[in-house]
N, C-alpha and C positions, 0 to 999 in steps of 0.2 A: 400643324392640325395641334389644339391645345390638348394638354394630357388629363385626364380625369385628376379630381382633388388629391385622391389618396397618392395617385400616382406622382403627381407634382410635389407633394409634401415631401415625399420618399426621395425624390432626386433632389429638394433644395436642401434636406440634410446632409446629404452626400458630398455637398459642395465645398471645397479647401481654397479653389482659386477662382475669381471672379476678373474675368477680361472683358475689359470696355472698348468701345469704338470711343471718337471723340466727338467730331462733328456728326450733329443730330442725335447725341446719345449725352455727350457732357456739356453740349452746345445746342444752342437751338437751330442749328446748320447753317445761321447767317455766317458769311466770311467779309471779314471787313479788311481791306486793304488799304494802306495809305500810299501817296504820290511816289513813295520809293520804294515800294512793294512790299512794305513792312506787313507783318500779319498781325492782325488784334482778333482776339476771343472774348467772348463773355462765359463766364462759367458761374454756375450756381453754387452759392456758398453753404445751399443745403445739402447739393451733392456732395460738396467738399466735406463737408461734417461726416455726410452719411460713409464715406470711404474711411474716415477716421475710426470710425465705429466699427466699421467691419473689422478693420486692421486691429482694433482692440479687442473683438472678439473672435479673434483668431484666424480670420480670412487673408489670404493673400491677395493683393489687386493688382492688375498688371494692364496695360493701354497696347493696343493693336489697332493703330489708324494708318489709312493709306497716303496721308498728307506728311511733309516734314513741318517743324514750327518749333521753334525755340520757345515760344509761349507755352507748349506743351509740357515742354521738358522742365521749364521752371516749374511751373503749376505741381506736376507732378512729382517732382522731388521737395515741393513745398509741403505736398501732402504725405512723402515718405514713400511712394509708390517706387520699387525698385526697378522694376520690369516694364521699360517702354521701347516699342517697338514700332518706327516709323516708317512712312514711305513705303509701305508695304502693302500695294493693292491685291496681290494675289495674296488673299488672308488665309486661304486652306494652308499653305506652303509654311506663311507664317506662324499660324497657330500651331504647327508641329515642331517647328522651330522653338517656339514659346514654351511649349509643354517640355521640349528636351531641355532647355536653358533652366528652366523652372524647377525640373523634376515632378511635377505633377502628371497626374494621369487624366485622359479625357473624361473618363468616368465620375472625376472630382471635381470637374471644372464647369464653368457656365461662362457663355458669351453673350453681350448686350449690344445689340447692332438695332439699325434704321432703316438701311437702304439693300437694295439688291447684292451689291459687293459683299456683304455682311453673311448671306445665305450660306456659302462653303463654311466659314468658321463654325457658324449656329450650329450645322448639320454634323460637327465632329465632335461636339461635346456632350456631355449628359443633358445640360439645360440650356437650348437656346433661348433666348428672352428677347423678345423686340420693346421698344418704346411706345407708347401710346398712341403717337403719330407716325408710325414708321410706314413705309410704302406697302400698300396692299400685300405682295407676295412675299414680304418678309412676315408681317401678321400672319398670314397664313402657314408660313413653314415654321413658326416660333412654338415652341412647347409652352410658353406664357407671354403674356405681355403687359406691362404696366397700363395703370389708369393714367399714368401724369406724362407730359410729352416730355420729348428731350431737351434737354438744357432748362427744364421748371419741375426737376425733382423727380423724374423717374429712376435716375441713381440711388438716390436715397431711399425710394420705393424697395427698388430692388435690395438694398442692404439690410432694410428693417426686415424685410421679409425673408431673407436666407436666416438672419440671426435669430426672430423669432422661430423659424422653422427648428433651428439647432436649440431651441430653449436658451438663447443667451442674451437676446434683447432686453427682457425685463432687468436682468442685473446690470446692463450698462444705463439703462436710463434712471435704474435706483440711484446710481450716484450723484444724479444731478438733481435729484430730490430729498435726498438728506440734508439736514442742517450742515 
């Protein structure tokens, strides 16, 4: 159930760890497989820049996904994401492991998901976020949802919203506007 605006803003201000699902969040959910079983994924470059901005603004970013993919490992390392948990369908248990490894508390963490397997993780953190085109049950259980669909700017929207709530976005954007 969505939070009241004042409650949402207060939770956004407390977030220090942003945890992202991959398929349907960082991608549009499509899976491209080659004849030899290779996996291909299309990532939105604006979402990637949103992750970089979030990190610049002091947020730690982590990945928690049900699939294993070298493509994800490569892309996240390129973006400087240090915490990457893949092949973890039991996301509640994996989330606890991730929080323990990273040293962050649930009350300072947000999780972005799109499908029903994400609900257990979303319910364990301070801010459960659904992408705009998430499964209806995920939207129902999310504290907030993006306007943008997964793989099409939803992560960038989350990053900028969290940074704005923490009064960090303006300073980051100003650096791009200065001569």
